[in-house]
N, C-alpha and C positions, 0 to 999 in steps of 0.2 A: 504494500500500500504506500503510495507516495505521500509526501508531506502536504500536498495540496488537498488530499482527501481527509486529513486529520484536523483541518481548520474548523473552529466552532462556527455555528450558524450565524452568530451576530457579526462575524467577520467575513461573511459572504456577500458579494454584490453581483446581482444579475442585471446587466445593463445593455442597452442598445446604443449604437453610434449611428446618428441620422444626419442627413444634410441634403441640400440641393446638389445636383450633379456638378462636379468640378469644384466643390468648395474645399476639397482636400481631406475628405473623410477617410478614405482608404490609406492615404499617406500618413495621416495621424495615427491610424490603427497600427500601421507598420512600425512607427516609432514606439508606440506603447509596447508592442511585442518585443522590440529590441531592448528597450530600457528595463523590461521586466525579465529579460533573459530567456524568453521563449524562442527567439531566433537570434542568430549570431551574425547575420548580414542583412542589412536593410534592402528590401526590394522596392523598386520604384514603379509607379503606375505607368509612367511614360516609356519605361523600358520593357513593359510587359512582364515584370518580375515580382509584382506584389504578392505576398504570401497568401493573403485572404482572397484575392481574385485568382482562384485556381483553375477555373474553366478556360479553355482555349479562347473562346470568344471574349471573355472578360479581359484577358491579357492583350488581345489584338485591338479591341475597341477602347480600352482604357476606362471601362466603366464596370460597376458592380451589377451583376444580373441576378444572382441568388443571394439570400442572406447566409452568411458563413458564421459558424460558431467557433469560439476558442476559449481557452482558460489561461489566466496568467496570475502570478503572485505579485503582491506589492505590500511592503511593510507589514508582513504577517497576515495579510488579507488574501482571499481568493476572489478574483474578478472573472466572472463568466461574461464574455462579450459576444454580442451578435452584431456583425457589421452588415448594415442593410443597404439595398440599392438606393441611388438618388434619382434615377430616371423615373418619370411618372408612369411609364408603361409597366414598371415592376413594383407599383405601389402596394400590391397584395403581399409582397414579401415583407414590407414594412408593417402592414396590418397584422399579419400573423405573428410577427416578432413582438410587437407591442403588447399583444394579448397575454404574453407569458413573462414579460419583463417587469422588474421592480423600479427601475430608474433609467434615465436616458441622458446621453450627451448629444446636444444638437450643435453642429459645427456650422458657422457662418463664415463666408468669405468677407474679409475686411474691405474688399474692392467692390463686389456686387452687393454686399450687405444682405438684407432680408429679401430673398428671391421667392418666386411663387411656390416652388416645391418645398422650400424651407417652411413656408406658411402651411402648406398642406400637411407635412409630417408633424408640425407643431399642433395642428388641430386634431390630427389622429391621436397624438399623445394626450391631448386634453380629454378626449373621449374616454380614455382608459385611466385618467387621473394619475398619470405617471410623473413623479417628481423629476425635474431636469436641471442640468447645469448647461451653460452655453460657453462655447470656445470660439473666439473670433480669430480666424486663421488668416494666413497670407499677409501678415502685417509687415513683412519685408518688402512688399511692393510699395513704391513711392506714392502711388495714387490711393493707397488704402487709408481708412479712417476708423480707428477703434471707437472714437467718441460718437461719430455719426451712426455707426452700427448700433451702439448702445441706444441712441435716440430712436432708431428704427425698430429695434426689438421692443422698446416700450410702446411706441406709437402704433405700430402695425400689428403687433401680437397682443397688445393690451395687458402686458405684465409689468412687474416691477423688478427690473434688473439691478443687481448689486455688484458694482465693479470692484474687483479684487486686485487688479493689476492695471498698469498703464504702460504703453510702449515708450521706450526712450530711444530717440534718434539723434544722429549727429547733424551738422549743418546741411549736409547733402541729403537729409532724410533717410540715411541708411540706418536700418534697425540695429541697435547695439545690444539691447537687452530689454528686460521687463522690470518695472518698478513694482515691488510687492508692497501694496498700500498698508496692510495690517502688520506685516513684518518690518516695515520701514527700512527697506534695503533694495538695492539694485541687483538683479540677478543677470549674470552674463555667462552665456553658454560657450564653452571651449570647443571650437570647431575641430581642433586637432584630434580630440577624443570623440568626434561625432556627437557632441552635445552631452556626453555622459558625465563630464565634469562641469560643475557650476561654480563660478566665482561669485562671491557675495561682497558687494561694495556699498559704501554709503550712498544715499540718494544724491545725485549731482545737484549743486545749488540752483541750477537753472530749472530743475524739476520740482523743487521743494514746494513752491506755492501751489502748483497744479496738483501735486500729490496730496497736499493738505485739503484742498477743495474736494477732491474725489473721495478721500478717506472720510471726510465729514458727511458726504452724500451717502456713502456705504453705511456708516454708523446710524445716520438718520433713518435710512430704510429699515435697518434691522430693529431700531428702537420702536418703529411702528408696530412690530409684532411681538415685542418682548418688554415686559414691564421693568425688568431689572436694568436693561440697557437704556430704557426711556428715562428712568430716574437719574442715571449718570449723565445722560445727554442733556437733560434739563438743568442739571447742576454745572454743566460745562466741562464735565470730566469724560475721559474716554474709558471704555470697558477694557478689561484685560483681554488679550487675544483669545484665551480659552473660553471666556464668557461670550465673546463676539461669535466665535465659531460654533459654539453650542446653540446660540440663539438663531444664527443663520441656518444651521441644520434643521432646526424645528420649523423655521419659515419655509425652507425648501421642501421638507416633507409634507407640509400642509398645502403646498402649491401657491403660497402667497408671495414668495421671493424666488428669484432666479440668480444664483451665483454666476458671475461672468468672469472668465479668464481670457487670455489672449496669447498669441505667439505666431510662429511661422514653422509649421511642422516640417516642411521641405528643407528648411535651414536648421532643423533640430533645436528649435527655440520654443520653450513653453510647455513641453509635454509632461515633464515630471510634476510640475505643479497641478496639471490637469489630473494626473493619477492621484495626487494627494487629495484633490477635491472630490474625486469619485468615492474614495473610502471615507472621507470626512463628512460629506454632506448627503450622499445618496443612501437610500434605505437598504437594510438587510432584509431577508425574508421575514424576520421577526417584526419588522417595523410596518409591514403592509397589512391591511385588513384580511381576515380569513376569507377563503373562497367559499361561495355559497352554491348550493345546488340550484338547478333551474326553477324548481318549485319553491325555493326559499326555506325548505324544511330542514335541510342538512347544511353543516358547515365544517370546514377543515382548517386547522391552524398549522403553521409551519413547525411541526413537532414530529421528530422521527419515531416517537412511540405511538402516535395515533395510527388509525387504520390507513393503509396506503391509498393515495389518490394522485393521479397525474393527468395532464392534458396533452394529447398528440397535436403538435402544431405544424409539423412538416413531414412529408414522406419524400425520400430520395433514393435513387438507385445507386448502388456502389458496386463497381465491377468486381471487387474482391469479397466484400461482406454480404452482397446481395441487397435486399430491400431494407433500408434503414428508416426507422421512425424516430424523429426527434420529439422528446417529451420534456415537459416541465413538471417536476415532482413537487406537489404542494404539501403532502403530508406522508408520514410513514416511512418504511424502509422495505426494499424488495431485493433479495439476492438473485444472482444469476440462477436460472432454473426455476424461479418462483412462478406460481400459478396466479393469474389475476382474471378479472372479469372485464370485458369490453362492455361498459354500461350502455353505450350507444347502440349496440347490436344485440346485447344479451348473451353473447358467446364467450366461453372461457378460452384462455390462451396461456401459453407458457413462454416466458422470456428466456431465450437461450443465450443471448449475449448482451452485454452492456458496454458502451464505449463513451469515453470522454473525447470530444471531437476537437481537432485543430485544423480548420479549413476542411480539406478532404482526407486528413490523416486521422488515425484512430488509436486511442490508448485503451486497452481492455480494463474494465473495472469488475470488482467482485460483487458490488451492490450499488443501488442508487437509493438516495434518501431525500427527505424534505429539503427544498432549496436547490436541488440539482437541476441542471439542464444537460441532458445526455441523449445519446442515440441508442436505440434498442433493436434487436433482431428477434423475431419469434413468431410473427403472424402476418399473413397476407391480408387479413381482414381489417387491420387498423387503418383508418383514413384520417386525414387532417380534420381536427375538431372533435375527434372521439375522446371519450373519457375512459381511462383504464383504472381499475380500483380493486380493493380487497373484495373477494367474493362474499365474505361474511358481513361486510359493511358497505353495500353499494351506494354510490352517489353519482348523479349525472350533472356534469358541469355545463355551463352555457357554451354553445358552439361558437366558432369564429365566423363572422359575417364577411362575405366577399362581394365586390361589385360584379354586375353582369357584364359580359363582353360587349364591346361597341363596334368591333370590326370583324368581318368574316371573310374567309377565302375558301374556295373549293380546292381540295387536294386530291390528287390522283397518283397511283403508282406509275412508275416508268413503264412497267410491263404488267400484264395480268398475273403473271407468276409471283409478283411481289406484293399482291394485294393483302395477303394474310400478314406478311411481315410489316407492312405499313400500318395496318390496323392495330396489330399488337403493340408496335412502338408508340403509336399515338395514344393508345389506352394507358400505357405506362406514364407518358408525359402528362396526360390529363389527371392521372392519379396524384402526380407530384404537385401540379399547379391548379388550384381550385378556380382560378380565373380563366382557365382554358376549357372551352366547351367543344364537344364533338357530337355531331348528329348527321343523319342521312337525309338529304332533301328528297321529299316524297315524289316530286315531279321528275327530277333528273336522275335520282338514285346516286347522286354524288355525295361524297363525304364533305361536310362543311365544318371548318375549324374556326372557332371564334376566340378572340383575345382582346387585350386592352389597347392595342395600337399596332401600327405598322412594324415598329421595331420588335415588339413582343412576338409577333407572328414570324418575322424574319429570323429571329433567334431560334424559335422552335423548329422551323424548317431546316436550319443549319444543324441543329442538334440531332435531327433525324439522320442526317448524312454522316455526321462525325461520330456519334455515339452508338447508332444502331445500324449503320451501313445501308440505310434506305434512302434512295433519292426520290423525292416527291415533286410532281409538277403542281404549281399553285396558280390559281386564277387571279384575276384582278381583285384587289381588296374591295369589299362591299360594306356599306354603312348599315348598322343595326337600327333601321327606322322602327318606329312604332306607329300605331294608329289610335285614334281616339274619337269620341263622340262629341259633337259640338252643340246639339240641342236635345233636351229631354224628350222621351217618348214612352208610350206604353204599348206592350204587345201581349197577345193572348194566343194560346194554342191548346186545343183539346185533341189529344192523341187517343184514337179509338181503333182497335183492331179486334175483329170477331171472326173466328174461323172454326166454329164448332167447339163445344166444351168451354173451357175458361178463356176469356179474352184478355185484352190489354187496355187499360184505361189510365190516362194521366192528364190532368188539366192544370195549366199554370197561367197566371197573369203576372207579368213582370213590368216594373218601371225602371227605365235606364236613364241616368243623368250624368252630365259631365262633372268631374271633380277637379280640384286644383292640381297643378303639375306636381308630379312626384308622389301622388296618392296611391298609384297602383290600381288594383281591382278590389273593390270592397263589396261584400255581399251582406244583405240584411233580410230579415223576414218580419213582415207585419201581418201576414195571413193568420187567420184563426186556426186553432187545432182542428175544428170541425170542417174546415175548408181543405187544408193540407196537413195531415198528421205529421208530427215531428219525425216519424220513422223515415219519411221520404226526403227530408230537407237536405241531408248530406248528399244524397244522389243528385238533387237539383243543383246544389252548389258545385259539385264536382263536374257535372255536365256543362255548367255555365263557364267555369274556368277553362275547361278543355276546349270548348268552342271558341272562346275569346283569344286563343293562341293563334288564330288564323283569321285575320281581319278582312273586311270586304273591299278595301281600296286596292291593296297589293299583296295581301296574304301575310302581312306583318302582325305580330302580337298586338293586342289592344292594351291600352293603359289609361289610367286616370278616369275610370268609369265606376259609378256606383250602381249596383243592381239590387233591387228590392223585390222580393216575392210578396206581392200585395193581395193575392187571392188565388183561387183555383177550386178544384173539387176532386173527389176521389170516389172509387167504387169499392165497397167492402170486400168483394171477391176478386174483381178483375184488375185492381190497381197493383202496381209493382214498381220497384226501383227502376227497372228497365223502361217502363212506360213513362215515368216522370223524367228520366234522362232524355228520352226521345222527344217528349213534349218541349223540354227546355231548349234542346238543340234547334228544333224547328222554329220555336218562337224567336230565338236569336237570329236565325237566318231571315225571318220576316223583318226583324229590326234592321238587318243589313240592307234589305231591299228598300226600306222606306225612310230610314234615318239619315241624318246629315253627319257623315264621317270624313275624316281627313288624316293627313300624315303629321307625325312629329319627328323631328330630327335632333340628334345629340349636338349640343352646343359646348364648345370648349372655351375655357378662360385661362389666362396666364399672362406671360410677359414676353416681349421681344426686345432684346437689347442690341442696339446697333450703333456703330460710330456715327457721329453727327452728320458727316458728309453724305451718308447714304439714306438719311431719314426720309427724304422725299420719295425715293424709289421704293423703300420698304412700305411706306404708308399707301402709296399708289397700288402696290401689289396686294396689300391687305384689303383695300377697297374692292378690288376685282374679285376677291374671295368672299365677298359679303361680310367682311370683318368690320367690327365696330371698335373704335379706339376710345376707351373709357377714361384714360388718364395718360398724360405725357409728362415725364420728369427728366430734367437734365442732371446728369451726374458726371462731373469732370469732363471727359471727352466723348462720353456716350449719351445716347438718349434711351430711356426706358419707357416702352409703350405697354400699358395695361390694356389687353385686348380681349374681345370675345369674337369667336369665328365658328361657323358650322364645321363639324368634323369632316363632312363630305368635301369641303374645300381645302383641306389640309394635306391631302395625299400628294406626295412629292414636294412638300413645302421646304423640307430640309435642304434638298438639292437646289431649289430655286433661291432660297435665302443665301446660300453659299455663293451662288452665281452673282446675285445682286450686290453683295458686300465683300467680294473677294475672300470669302471664308472668315470674315472678322465679326459677324453677328452671331447671336445664339438665341434660342427661344426655349420656352417650356410651357406646354399647354396640357390641360387635363379636362376631361368631360365633367361638367358640373350640373347640367340639367338638360331636359328635352324641351323644345319649343316648336310652335306650329311652322310647318313648311310654307314659305310665301306662295301666294297665288301665282300660277303660271309654271311652277316647278314640279308640282305633283305629277302632272301628265308625263313629263320627261322622266321622272324617277320610276314611275310605273312601267313605262316603255322600255327603260334600260335595265330593269331588274333582271338579274341572272348572275350566275357565278362563272 
């Protein structure tokens, strides 16, 4: 058993590292691994050698595609780290990681500051109430601004940042080191030792006034959440560092305060204080509330002696170990060979192997216990979101919610002989990635693959070739439109069949009405029991939902419709679930023929950042794409456009933007809502539908 496995639970930190793409997240993680002794040579993202980006495509593209897990020691603590993707197409990797983490580090670029995907992951973390610290990176860049980033964190994210460091630069704005506001010293990283040695100096006189100002701001913020610090603040006294740190930790755990550090990971500056902050301010498994069952009746605390419970948050194929299931253990202890229950399916299973993961490398363990994040081997039945638990003390935890796909392509094997290989490979990838959907088109009999964006599907198609040896031909990307109802209406259908003996009878009266965007399909019943008995209502709702998956305009699923069963009748002998299902389906097709229906399209929002000299061309191109510019901000030599644009108009946008700006602009867009397709475009969309 390694020393990492003997660390007490109060000294365990389960954290995620999150950021907008290119903020330096993976570079920061590489430095963390180096300074904690987990790797002995730093790998660089731009060289395709980052330890945590182990997939071939990650190394070639210089981006993180899958969330990678690792463990490292620091000052007697064990830090379990999940490095998550920054690209919006892989936001599901962030979602599933946040579900099982206790704390987070959000990295901001000191140049671009708070970007759109930074805000997205911040809101995701808000949903799970995860305490966070912030690290302002890239402060070695002359155009960076720690102070402006602080203001943006406060203004755009609506939180109260507490600055703990300030950058110190020379006259040429070259970053020399970081001023520790609470420790009252300047830290300078020795580059000959790759930043492993830190020299501590007095704060330079030119920085003293600014350091005093920001130290007072930090103490004032902490005083707002701690009475002891407030008393000292009112008296004009400063708290002891230990009191300040304890009070800041409490404010961080409650979500009231965000400790903010800074540095330049690529230049090996600022990473060790970040590690100190992780163990000092972020929670242990003992600091977070107990997990509760879906019904709220059961709960589990982070106690190795309690009944075992864990949540599966990721499934991955390993060429040596086979099918790996990543789990977060919330309570109890389970040894290798232990038997547990999959509470989501009701099936028993045996865990044959347990691994502590380091990117794609594995260290075998003898057991897993409360607070662990590990990978297990043992059953092909465990899926993402399943609960595994003690068979004698079952508990069902809440599943992980994932967004629906917004882009689809038809995929075909290169030859008929490869059809089975392609299908099996796609099924394995769908099992790994809950945002990937696979279905067969009823009209063309083609396999249709759905995902979160062009890059997402492009990565999947390449994984088919590289990991499974299957080459698939893909059609043009298609948008996942939806249909909706614009005006309320009532429909009625009496389904009667008599062919000797017992007949079939079902009679329904339905009222359909439009609902606000994002409402989905809602079913209600106001019919009396003597009109339509309760026995048949599930059959009616199921038939309604099944019929509404295929709309009247172009066969897309319907959305944002309220359907109410307001009346009907039944026959004591001839009525059946089958008859009421048939009546419901026919009634809805009557509504299709007489109602006013239309198309909804996914709308993306985000930012386009372009050098000022290309602003006119970029804005003109966005206008041609039916884009709307909601805000325009000037930052140094670039312009930041907050935009909304229909997803259908963004295919090929990356190539076009590179062409317009000589490769100097970048963008980040995500689907945020569905909206009505403008008049005149519906007919074109219907005519062009096909894969």
